[in-house]
All heavy atoms as a GROMACS GRO file, in nm:
protein
  478
    1MET      N    1  -1.949  12.939  12.296
    1MET     CA    2  -1.983  13.021  12.183
    1MET      C    3  -2.124  13.079  12.192
    1MET      O    4  -2.148  13.190  12.151
    1MET     CB    5  -1.971  12.939  12.054
    1MET     CG    6  -1.829  12.907  12.018
    1MET     SD    7  -1.742  13.061  12.004
    1MET     CE    8  -1.652  13.042  11.860
    2THR      N    9  -2.216  13.002  12.246
    2THR     CA   10  -2.353  13.049  12.254
    2THR      C   11  -2.370  13.154  12.363
    2THR      O   12  -2.452  13.243  12.351
    2THR     CB   13  -2.448  12.931  12.284
    2THR    OG1   14  -2.428  12.832  12.184
    2THR    CG2   15  -2.593  12.975  12.283
    3ALA      N   16  -2.291  13.148  12.468
    3ALA     CA   17  -2.307  13.242  12.579
    3ALA      C   18  -2.267  13.384  12.540
    3ALA      O   19  -2.321  13.479  12.594
    3ALA     CB   20  -2.223  13.196  12.698
    4TYR      N   21  -2.176  13.401  12.448
    4TYR     CA   22  -2.130  13.535  12.411
    4TYR      C   23  -2.244  13.625  12.362
    4TYR      O   24  -2.265  13.732  12.417
    4TYR     CB   25  -2.018  13.528  12.307
    4TYR     CG   26  -1.975  13.664  12.258
    4TYR    CD1   27  -1.893  13.744  12.337
    4TYR    CD2   28  -2.018  13.713  12.136
    4TYR    CE1   29  -1.856  13.870  12.294
    4TYR    CE2   30  -1.981  13.839  12.092
    4TYR     CZ   31  -1.899  13.917  12.172
    4TYR     OH   32  -1.863  14.042  12.130
    5PRO      N   33  -2.320  13.583  12.262
    5PRO     CA   34  -2.430  13.671  12.217
    5PRO      C   35  -2.534  13.694  12.326
    5PRO      O   36  -2.591  13.802  12.335
    5PRO     CB   37  -2.492  13.596  12.100
    5PRO     CG   38  -2.388  13.502  12.055
    5PRO     CD   39  -2.307  13.466  12.176
    6LEU      N   40  -2.557  13.595  12.411
    6LEU     CA   41  -2.657  13.611  12.516
    6LEU      C   42  -2.613  13.712  12.621
    6LEU      O   43  -2.693  13.792  12.668
    6LEU     CB   44  -2.685  13.476  12.583
    6LEU     CG   45  -2.763  13.376  12.498
    6LEU    CD1   46  -2.769  13.241  12.567
    6LEU    CD2   47  -2.902  13.426  12.470
    7THR      N   48  -2.487  13.711  12.658
    7THR     CA   49  -2.441  13.800  12.764
    7THR      C   50  -2.401  13.938  12.711
    7THR      O   51  -2.430  14.038  12.774
    7THR     CB   52  -2.321  13.740  12.838
    7THR    OG1   53  -2.217  13.711  12.745
    7THR    CG2   54  -2.360  13.613  12.911
    8ILE      N   55  -2.339  13.944  12.598
    8ILE     CA   56  -2.290  14.072  12.546
    8ILE      C   57  -2.397  14.143  12.463
    8ILE      O   58  -2.425  14.261  12.482
    8ILE     CB   59  -2.163  14.050  12.460
    8ILE    CG1   60  -2.054  13.979  12.541
    8ILE    CG2   61  -2.112  14.183  12.406
    8ILE    CD1   62  -2.012  14.050  12.668
    9GLN      N   63  -2.458  14.072  12.371
    9GLN     CA   64  -2.553  14.134  12.280
    9GLN      C   65  -2.698  14.125  12.328
    9GLN      O   66  -2.787  14.181  12.268
    9GLN     CB   67  -2.540  14.071  12.141
    9GLN     CG   68  -2.404  14.092  12.081
    9GLN     CD   69  -2.388  14.017  11.949
    9GLN    OE1   70  -2.476  13.943  11.907
    9GLN    NE2   71  -2.275  14.037  11.884
   10LYS      N   72  -2.722  14.050  12.435
   10LYS     CA   73  -2.856  14.033  12.493
   10LYS      C   74  -2.957  13.975  12.393
   10LYS      O   75  -3.074  14.013  12.392
   10LYS     CB   76  -2.909  14.166  12.548
   10LYS     CG   77  -2.814  14.234  12.643
   10LYS     CD   78  -2.864  14.224  12.783
   10LYS     CE   79  -2.786  14.313  12.877
   10LYS     NZ   80  -2.673  14.259  12.936
   11GLN      N   81  -2.911  13.886  12.309
   11GLN     CA   82  -2.999  13.818  12.215
   11GLN      C   83  -2.939  13.683  12.179
   11GLN      O   84  -2.818  13.664  12.187
   11GLN     CB   85  -3.019  13.901  12.088
   11GLN     CG   86  -2.893  13.925  12.008
   11GLN     CD   87  -2.920  14.018  11.891
   11GLN    OE1   88  -3.018  14.090  11.890
   11GLN    NE2   89  -2.833  14.016  11.793
   12PRO      N   90  -3.022  13.587  12.141
   12PRO     CA   91  -2.968  13.457  12.103
   12PRO      C   92  -2.894  13.466  11.970
   12PRO      O   93  -2.918  13.558  11.892
   12PRO     CB   94  -3.093  13.369  12.090
   12PRO     CG   95  -3.204  13.463  12.066
   12PRO     CD   96  -3.167  13.591  12.135
   13PRO      N   97  -2.806  13.370  11.942
   13PRO     CA   98  -2.728  13.374  11.818
   13PRO      C   99  -2.806  13.324  11.697
   13PRO      O  100  -2.749  13.282  11.598
   13PRO     CB  101  -2.610  13.281  11.849
   13PRO     CG  102  -2.666  13.184  11.946
   13PRO     CD  103  -2.764  13.262  12.030
   14PHE      N  104  -2.938  13.327  11.705
   14PHE     CA  105  -3.022  13.285  11.594
   14PHE      C  106  -3.149  13.367  11.598
   14PHE      O  107  -3.184  13.427  11.698
   14PHE     CB  108  -3.055  13.135  11.604
   14PHE     CG  109  -3.102  13.094  11.740
   14PHE    CD1  110  -3.237  13.107  11.776
   14PHE    CD2  111  -3.013  13.046  11.835
   14PHE    CE1  112  -3.281  13.072  11.902
   14PHE    CE2  113  -3.057  13.010  11.962
   14PHE     CZ  114  -3.191  13.023  11.995
   15GLU      N  115  -3.220  13.371  11.487
   15GLU     CA  116  -3.344  13.447  11.479
   15GLU      C  117  -3.459  13.363  11.534
   15GLU      O  118  -3.471  13.245  11.502
   15GLU     CB  119  -3.374  13.487  11.336
   15GLU     CG  120  -3.490  13.581  11.325
   15GLU     CD  121  -3.506  13.639  11.185
   15GLU    OE1  122  -3.406  13.642  11.112
   15GLU    OE2  123  -3.617  13.679  11.153
   16VAL      N  124  -3.541  13.424  11.617
   16VAL     CA  125  -3.656  13.355  11.673
   16VAL      C  126  -3.780  13.406  11.600
   16VAL      O  127  -3.822  13.520  11.619
   16VAL     CB  128  -3.670  13.382  11.825
   16VAL    CG1  129  -3.791  13.310  11.881
   16VAL    CG2  130  -3.543  13.342  11.897
   17PRO      N  131  -3.838  13.323  11.512
   17PRO     CA  132  -3.954  13.369  11.436
   17PRO      C  133  -4.078  13.377  11.524
   17PRO      O  134  -4.097  13.296  11.613
   17PRO     CB  135  -3.971  13.262  11.328
   17PRO     CG  136  -3.909  13.139  11.388
   17PRO     CD  137  -3.799  13.188  11.478
   18ALA      N  138  -4.160  13.476  11.499
   18ALA     CA  139  -4.286  13.489  11.570
   18ALA      C  140  -4.390  13.404  11.498
   18ALA      O  141  -4.412  13.421  11.378
   18ALA     CB  142  -4.329  13.634  11.574
   19GLU      N  143  -4.453  13.314  11.572
   19GLU     CA  144  -4.553  13.227  11.510
   19GLU      C  145  -4.677  13.306  11.473
   19GLU      O  146  -4.736  13.286  11.370
   19GLU     CB  147  -4.590  13.114  11.605
   19GLU     CG  148  -4.482  13.009  11.619
   19GLU     CD  149  -4.529  12.894  11.704
   19GLU    OE1  150  -4.650  12.861  11.702
   19GLU    OE2  151  -4.445  12.835  11.773
   20HIS      N  152  -4.717  13.395  11.561
   20HIS     CA  153  -4.839  13.474  11.540
   20HIS      C  154  -4.806  13.621  11.565
   20HIS      O  155  -4.825  13.671  11.676
   20HIS     CB  156  -4.950  13.428  11.634
   20HIS     CG  157  -4.982  13.283  11.621
   20HIS    ND1  158  -5.051  13.232  11.514
   20HIS    CD2  159  -4.955  13.178  11.701
   20HIS    CE1  160  -5.065  13.102  11.530
   20HIS    NE2  161  -5.008  13.067  11.641
   21PRO      N  162  -4.758  13.691  11.466
   21PRO     CA  163  -4.720  13.831  11.489
   21PRO      C  164  -4.838  13.920  11.526
   21PRO      O  165  -4.821  14.016  11.598
   21PRO     CB  166  -4.659  13.874  11.356
   21PRO     CG  167  -4.703  13.774  11.256
   21PRO     CD  168  -4.736  13.649  11.330
   22GLU      N  169  -4.958  13.888  11.482
   22GLU     CA  170  -5.076  13.965  11.517
   22GLU      C  171  -5.156  13.889  11.621
   22GLU      O  172  -5.182  13.770  11.604
   22GLU     CB  173  -5.164  13.987  11.392
   22GLU     CG  174  -5.114  14.094  11.301
   22GLU     CD  175  -5.121  14.232  11.364
   22GLU    OE1  176  -5.224  14.266  11.425
   22GLU    OE2  177  -5.022  14.304  11.352
   23PRO      N  178  -5.197  13.956  11.729
   23PRO     CA  179  -5.278  13.886  11.829
   23PRO      C  180  -5.414  13.847  11.769
   23PRO      O  181  -5.470  13.919  11.686
   23PRO     CB  182  -5.297  13.988  11.941
   23PRO     CG  183  -5.238  14.115  11.894
   23PRO     CD  184  -5.168  14.093  11.766
   24ASN      N  185  -5.466  13.733  11.814
   24ASN     CA  186  -5.595  13.690  11.763
   24ASN      C  187  -5.708  13.767  11.832
   24ASN      O  188  -5.685  13.851  11.919
   24ASN     CB  189  -5.612  13.538  11.779
   24ASN     CG  190  -5.613  13.495  11.923
   24ASN    OD1  191  -5.643  13.571  12.014
   24ASN    ND2  192  -5.578  13.369  11.946
   25LYS      N  193  -5.831  13.739  11.795
   25LYS     CA  194  -5.946  13.813  11.846
   25LYS      C  195  -5.958  13.803  11.998
   25LYS      O  196  -5.984  13.903  12.066
   25LYS     CB  197  -6.074  13.760  11.780
   25LYS     CG  198  -6.199  13.831  11.821
   25LYS     CD  199  -6.320  13.772  11.750
   25LYS     CE  200  -6.448  13.841  11.792
   25LYS     NZ  201  -6.564  13.785  11.724
   26THR      N  202  -5.937  13.685  12.054
   26THR     CA  203  -5.946  13.665  12.198
   26THR      C  204  -5.841  13.746  12.271
   26THR      O  205  -5.869  13.811  12.373
   26THR     CB  206  -5.931  13.516  12.233
   26THR    OG1  207  -6.031  13.442  12.162
   26THR    CG2  208  -5.945  13.491  12.381
   27THR      N  209  -5.718  13.746  12.220
   27THR     CA  210  -5.610  13.821  12.283
   27THR      C  211  -5.635  13.971  12.274
   27THR      O  212  -5.616  14.044  12.371
   27THR     CB  213  -5.475  13.785  12.218
   27THR    OG1  214  -5.455  13.645  12.228
   27THR    CG2  215  -5.360  13.859  12.284
   28ARG      N  216  -5.681  14.019  12.158
   28ARG     CA  217  -5.711  14.161  12.143
   28ARG      C  218  -5.820  14.205  12.241
   28ARG      O  219  -5.812  14.311  12.302
   28ARG     CB  220  -5.753  14.193  12.000
   28ARG     CG  221  -5.638  14.194  11.901
   28ARG     CD  222  -5.676  14.257  11.767
   28ARG     NE  223  -5.796  14.202  11.708
   28ARG     CZ  224  -5.799  14.098  11.626
   28ARG    NH1  225  -5.687  14.036  11.594
   28ARG    NH2  226  -5.913  14.055  11.575
   29ARG      N  227  -5.922  14.121  12.258
   29ARG     CA  228  -6.030  14.152  12.351
   29ARG      C  229  -5.977  14.157  12.495
   29ARG      O  230  -6.012  14.247  12.571
   29ARG     CB  231  -6.141  14.048  12.338
   29ARG     CG  232  -6.253  14.070  12.434
   29ARG     CD  233  -6.363  13.971  12.412
   29ARG     NE  234  -6.475  14.045  12.361
   29ARG     CZ  235  -6.577  13.994  12.298
   29ARG    NH1  236  -6.581  13.866  12.273
   29ARG    NH2  237  -6.676  14.070  12.257
   30ALA      N  238  -5.893  14.062  12.533
   30ALA     CA  239  -5.837  14.060  12.667
   30ALA      C  240  -5.748  14.182  12.692
   30ALA      O  241  -5.750  14.241  12.800
   30ALA     CB  242  -5.757  13.931  12.689
   31LEU      N  243  -5.669  14.220  12.592
   31LEU     CA  244  -5.583  14.338  12.605
   31LEU      C  245  -5.667  14.466  12.619
   31LEU      O  246  -5.636  14.553  12.701
   31LEU     CB  247  -5.490  14.351  12.485
   31LEU     CG  248  -5.379  14.246  12.475
   31LEU    CD1  249  -5.311  14.253  12.339
   31LEU    CD2  250  -5.280  14.263  12.586
   32ALA      N  251  -5.775  14.476  12.541
   32ALA     CA  252  -5.862  14.593  12.550
   32ALA      C  253  -5.929  14.600  12.687
   32ALA      O  254  -5.939  14.707  12.748
   32ALA     CB  255  -5.966  14.589  12.440
   33GLU      N  256  -5.973  14.485  12.737
   33GLU     CA  257  -6.036  14.481  12.869
   33GLU      C  258  -5.937  14.520  12.979
   33GLU      O  259  -5.969  14.599  13.068
   33GLU     CB  260  -6.092  14.342  12.897
   33GLU     CG  261  -6.160  14.331  13.032
   33GLU     CD  262  -6.214  14.191  13.060
   33GLU    OE1  263  -6.212  14.105  12.970
   33GLU    OE2  264  -6.258  14.170  13.174
   34ALA      N  265  -5.815  14.470  12.971
   34ALA     CA  266  -5.713  14.503  13.070
   34ALA      C  267  -5.681  14.652  13.068
   34ALA      O  268  -5.666  14.715  13.173
   34ALA     CB  269  -5.587  14.421  13.046
   35GLU      N  270  -5.672  14.709  12.950
   35GLU     CA  271  -5.643  14.851  12.939
   35GLU      C  272  -5.760  14.935  12.993
   35GLU      O  273  -5.738  15.034  13.063
   35GLU     CB  274  -5.615  14.890  12.794
   35GLU     CG  275  -5.571  15.035  12.780
   35GLU     CD  276  -5.528  15.070  12.639
   35GLU    OE1  277  -5.530  14.983  12.550
   35GLU    OE2  278  -5.492  15.187  12.618
   36ALA      N  279  -5.882  14.894  12.964
   36ALA     CA  280  -5.999  14.967  13.014
   36ALA      C  281  -6.004  14.962  13.167
   36ALA      O  282  -6.037  15.063  13.232
   36ALA     CB  283  -6.127  14.909  12.955
   37LYS      N  284  -5.969  14.849  13.225
   37LYS     CA  285  -5.965  14.839  13.371
   37LYS      C  286  -5.854  14.927  13.427
   37LYS      O  287  -5.873  14.994  13.529
   37LYS     CB  288  -5.944  14.693  13.414
   37LYS     CG  289  -6.068  14.608  13.395
   37LYS     CD  290  -6.043  14.465  13.438
   37LYS     CE  291  -6.167  14.380  13.421
   37LYS     NZ  292  -6.147  14.242  13.467
   38ALA      N  293  -5.739  14.928  13.363
   38ALA     CA  294  -5.627  15.010  13.410
   38ALA      C  295  -5.660  15.158  13.404
   38ALA      O  296  -5.616  15.236  13.488
   38ALA     CB  297  -5.502  14.980  13.327
   39LEU      N  298  -5.740  15.198  13.304
   39LEU     CA  299  -5.777  15.339  13.288
   39LEU      C  300  -5.898  15.377  13.372
   39LEU      O  301  -5.935  15.494  13.378
   39LEU     CB  302  -5.805  15.369  13.141
   39LEU     CG  303  -5.685  15.360  13.047
   39LEU    CD1  304  -5.730  15.373  12.903
   39LEU    CD2  305  -5.582  15.465  13.082
   40GLY      N  306  -5.962  15.278  13.435
   40GLY     CA  307  -6.079  15.306  13.516
   40GLY      C  308  -6.207  15.317  13.437
   40GLY      O  309  -6.310  15.361  13.490
   41ALA      N  310  -6.205  15.282  13.310
   41ALA     CA  311  -6.324  15.291  13.226
   41ALA      C  312  -6.428  15.186  13.264
   41ALA      O  313  -6.547  15.209  13.250
   41ALA     CB  314  -6.286  15.276  13.079
   42ILE      N  315  -6.382  15.071  13.311
   42ILE     CA  316  -6.472  14.968  13.362
   42ILE      C  317  -6.418  14.922  13.497
   42ILE      O  318  -6.297  14.932  13.522
   42ILE     CB  319  -6.486  14.849  13.264
   42ILE    CG1  320  -6.351  14.780  13.239
   42ILE    CG2  321  -6.550  14.891  13.134
   42ILE    CD1  322  -6.362  14.654  13.156
   43PRO      N  323  -6.505  14.875  13.587
   43PRO     CA  324  -6.457  14.834  13.719
   43PRO      C  325  -6.367  14.710  13.710
   43PRO      O  326  -6.388  14.622  13.628
   43PRO     CB  327  -6.585  14.802  13.796
   43PRO     CG  328  -6.690  14.783  13.694
   43PRO     CD  329  -6.649  14.859  13.572
   44ASP      N  330  -6.266  14.708  13.795
   44ASP     CA  331  -6.176  14.593  13.802
   44ASP      C  332  -6.226  14.501  13.912
   44ASP      O  333  -6.206  14.525  14.030
   44ASP     CB  334  -6.032  14.639  13.832
   44ASP     CG  335  -5.933  14.524  13.826
   44ASP    OD1  336  -5.975  14.408  13.804
   44ASP    OD2  337  -5.813  14.549  13.845
   45ASN      N  338  -6.297  14.397  13.872
   45ASN     CA  339  -6.356  14.305  13.969
   45ASN      C  340  -6.268  14.183  13.993
   45ASN      O  341  -6.314  14.082  14.045
   45ASN     CB  342  -6.495  14.262  13.921
   45ASN     CG  343  -6.490  14.200  13.782
   45ASN    OD1  344  -6.386  14.197  13.717
   45ASN    ND2  345  -6.603  14.151  13.736
   46SER      N  346  -6.141  14.191  13.958
   46SER     CA  347  -6.048  14.081  13.979
   46SER      C  348  -6.012  14.072  14.127
   46SER      O  349  -5.984  14.173  14.190
   46SER     CB  350  -5.920  14.102  13.899
   46SER     OG  351  -5.949  14.119  13.763
   47PRO      N  352  -6.011  13.951  14.182
   47PRO     CA  353  -5.972  13.938  14.323
   47PRO      C  354  -5.823  13.965  14.341
   47PRO      O  355  -5.743  13.941  14.251
   47PRO     CB  356  -6.006  13.792  14.355
   47PRO     CG  357  -6.004  13.722  14.224
   47PRO     CD  358  -6.044  13.823  14.122
   48ALA      N  359  -5.789  14.019  14.456
   48ALA     CA  360  -5.649  14.046  14.489
   48ALA      C  361  -5.608  13.957  14.606
   48ALA      O  362  -5.688  13.930  14.695
   48ALA     CB  363  -5.630  14.192  14.526
   49PHE      N  364  -5.486  13.911  14.605
   49PHE     CA  365  -5.436  13.821  14.708
   49PHE      C  366  -5.304  13.873  14.762
   49PHE      O  367  -5.225  13.933  14.689
   49PHE     CB  368  -5.417  13.680  14.651
   49PHE     CG  369  -5.541  13.625  14.588
   49PHE    CD1  370  -5.557  13.627  14.451
   49PHE    CD2  371  -5.642  13.572  14.666
   49PHE    CE1  372  -5.671  13.577  14.391
   49PHE    CE2  373  -5.758  13.522  14.607
   49PHE     CZ  374  -5.772  13.524  14.470
   50THR      N  375  -5.280  13.848  14.890
   50THR     CA  376  -5.154  13.890  14.951
   50THR      C  377  -5.055  13.775  14.962
   50THR      O  378  -4.939  13.797  14.994
   50THR     CB  379  -5.178  13.949  15.091
   50THR    OG1  380  -5.245  13.850  15.171
   50THR    CG2  381  -5.261  14.075  15.083
   51ASN      N  382  -5.101  13.652  14.935
   51ASN     CA  383  -5.010  13.538  14.939
   51ASN      C  384  -5.057  13.430  14.843
   51ASN      O  385  -5.172  13.428  14.799
   51ASN     CB  386  -4.995  13.484  15.083
   51ASN     CG  387  -5.128  13.437  15.140
   51ASN    OD1  388  -5.194  13.352  15.082
   51ASN    ND2  389  -5.167  13.495  15.251
   52ALA      N  390  -4.969  13.341  14.812
   52ALA     CA  391  -4.997  13.236  14.714
   52ALA      C  392  -5.101  13.137  14.765
   52ALA      O  393  -5.182  13.086  14.686
   52ALA     CB  394  -4.868  13.163  14.677
   53LYS      N  395  -5.101  13.110  14.893
   53LYS     CA  396  -5.195  13.013  14.949
   53LYS      C  397  -5.339  13.056  14.923
   53LYS      O  398  -5.422  12.976  14.879
   53LYS     CB  399  -5.171  12.997  15.099
   53LYS     CG  400  -5.263  12.897  15.164
   53LYS     CD  401  -5.240  12.888  15.313
   53LYS     CE  402  -5.342  12.793  15.372
   53LYS     NZ  403  -5.371  12.822  15.510
   54ASP      N  404  -5.370  13.182  14.950
   54ASP     CA  405  -5.504  13.234  14.927
   54ASP      C  406  -5.541  13.228  14.779
   54ASP      O  407  -5.654  13.195  14.743
   54ASP     CB  408  -5.518  13.377  14.978
   54ASP     CG  409  -5.511  13.386  15.129
   54ASP    OD1  410  -5.528  13.281  15.197
   54ASP    OD2  411  -5.490  13.497  15.180
   55ALA      N  412  -5.447  13.260  14.693
   55ALA     CA  413  -5.472  13.256  14.549
   55ALA      C  414  -5.502  13.113  14.503
   55ALA      O  415  -5.595  13.090  14.426
   55ALA     CB  416  -5.353  13.312  14.473
   56LEU      N  417  -5.425  13.017  14.552
   56LEU     CA  418  -5.448  12.878  14.514
   56LEU      C  419  -5.580  12.826  14.566
   56LEU      O  420  -5.651  12.753  14.497
   56LEU     CB  421  -5.332  12.790  14.562
   56LEU     CG  422  -5.200  12.813  14.491
   56LEU    CD1  423  -5.087  12.736  14.558
   56LEU    CD2  424  -5.210  12.777  14.344
   57GLU      N  425  -5.618  12.866  14.688
   57GLU     CA  426  -5.748  12.825  14.743
   57GLU      C  427  -5.861  12.882  14.658
   57GLU      O  428  -5.960  12.814  14.631
   57GLU     CB  429  -5.762  12.872  14.888
   57GLU     CG  430  -5.677  12.791  14.984
   57GLU     CD  431  -5.683  12.846  15.127
   57GLU    OE1  432  -5.752  12.946  15.151
   57GLU    OE2  433  -5.616  12.785  15.212
   58TYR      N  434  -5.846  13.006  14.614
   58TYR     CA  435  -5.947  13.067  14.526
   58TYR      C  436  -5.960  12.991  14.396
   58TYR      O  437  -6.070  12.961  14.350
   58TYR     CB  438  -5.911  13.213  14.501
   58TYR     CG  439  -6.001  13.280  14.400
   58TYR    CD1  440  -6.126  13.329  14.437
   58TYR    CD2  441  -5.962  13.295  14.267
   58TYR    CE1  442  -6.210  13.390  14.344
   58TYR    CE2  443  -6.045  13.355  14.174
   58TYR     CZ  444  -6.169  13.402  14.213
   58TYR     OH  445  -6.252  13.460  14.121
   59LEU      N  446  -5.846  12.956  14.337
   59LEU     CA  447  -5.847  12.883  14.210
   59LEU      C  448  -5.907  12.744  14.225
   59LEU      O  449  -5.973  12.693  14.135
   59LEU     CB  450  -5.706  12.874  14.152
   59LEU     CG  451  -5.648  13.007  14.104
   59LEU    CD1  452  -5.501  12.987  14.065
   59LEU    CD2  453  -5.727  13.060  13.986
   60ASP      N  454  -5.884  12.680  14.340
   60ASP     CA  455  -5.940  12.548  14.363
   60ASP      C  456  -6.092  12.552  14.367
   60ASP      O  457  -6.159  12.454  14.334
   60ASP     CB  458  -5.887  12.488  14.494
   60ASP     CG  459  -5.744  12.439  14.481
   60ASP    OD1  460  -5.700  12.413  14.367
   60ASP    OD2  461  -5.676  12.426  14.585
   61LYS      N  462  -6.150  12.665  14.407
   61LYS     CA  463  -6.295  12.678  14.418
   61LYS      C  464  -6.362  12.701  14.284
   61LYS      O  465  -6.483  12.688  14.271
   61LYS     CB  466  -6.331  12.792  14.513
   61LYS     CG  467  -6.294  12.764  14.657
   61LYS     CD  468  -6.325  12.883  14.744
   61LYS     CE  469  -6.275  12.859  14.886
   61LYS     NZ  470  -6.297  12.977  14.970
   62LEU      N  471  -6.285  12.741  14.183
   62LEU     CA  472  -6.343  12.769  14.051
   62LEU      C  473  -6.390  12.644  13.982
   62LEU      O  474  -6.347  12.539  13.989
   62LEU     CB  475  -6.243  12.843  13.962
   62LEU     CG  476  -6.207  12.984  14.007
   62LEU    CD1  477  -6.106  13.043  13.912
   62LEU    CD2  478  -6.330  13.071  14.011
   0.00000   0.00000   0.00000
């Protein structure tokens, strides 16, 4: 019975309430920063990795 709404209607058979419908101050700031970087308004100084091993090694150094 539960699989029908998930596969056909693409939603669960119950309402999922949003705990925090409005993002808090920290989230809004992070979203604004991400958008500014995407638009080129501020430099994107985030490191880029080509594989998971390098990313994990970077995180271990933090």
